[in-house]
C-alpha positions in Angstrom: 96.4 65.0 112.0 98.0 68.2 113.3 98.5 71.3 111.2 101.2 74.0 111.8 99.6 77.1 110.3 101.7 80.1 109.7 101.6 83.5 108.0 104.5 84.0 105.6 105.3 87.5 104.3 107.5 88.3 101.3 110.4 90.7 102.0 109.8 93.3 104.6 106.4 94.2 103.3 104.3 92.7 106.1 102.0 95.7 106.1 101.2 95.7 102.4 98.1 94.0 101.2 98.8 90.7 99.4 102.4 90.5 100.6 101.5 87.9 103.2 99.8 84.5 102.8 98.8 81.6 105.0 100.8 78.4 104.7 100.7 75.1 106.6 102.7 72.0 107.3 100.8 68.8 108.1 101.9 66.1 110.5 100.3 62.7 111.0 102.2 61.4 113.9 102.6 64.1 116.5 100.5 65.6 119.3 99.5 69.3 119.5 102.1 69.8 122.3 104.8 68.3 120.2 103.8 70.6 117.4 104.0 73.6 119.7 107.5 72.6 121.0 108.9 71.9 117.6 107.3 74.7 115.6 110.1 77.2 115.8 112.8 74.9 114.5 110.6 73.7 111.7 109.7 77.3 110.8 113.4 78.2 110.8 114.1 75.4 108.3 111.2 76.6 106.1 112.6 80.2 106.2 116.1 78.9 105.4 114.7 77.3 102.2 112.5 80.3 101.2 114.8 83.4 100.9 113.1 86.8 101.3 110.2 85.3 103.3 109.6 85.8 107.0 107.1 84.2 109.4 104.7 86.7 110.9 102.8 84.3 113.3 102.0 80.7 113.7 99.8 78.2 115.6 99.2 74.5 115.9 95.7 73.0 115.5 93.9 69.8 114.6 93.5 69.5 110.9 89.8 69.8 109.9 89.8 67.5 106.9 86.1 68.4 106.1 87.1 72.0 105.3 90.5 71.4 103.7 90.8 72.3 100.0 92.0 69.6 97.7 
């Protein structure tokens, strides 16, 4: 599984403590390269459905199911 991990910040307060949080989208049927190429359109969709939030940074990685919180 591939995880698109991104930091989402509420409003324009990216420098304020607690204003940003890590989020992720999980994919079961894509490669890391596909994730990298498709990340920006997916994040644009996420931002469109989450008003007042911005994406500060992102990365694609293999999902480590052993460390994933339930």
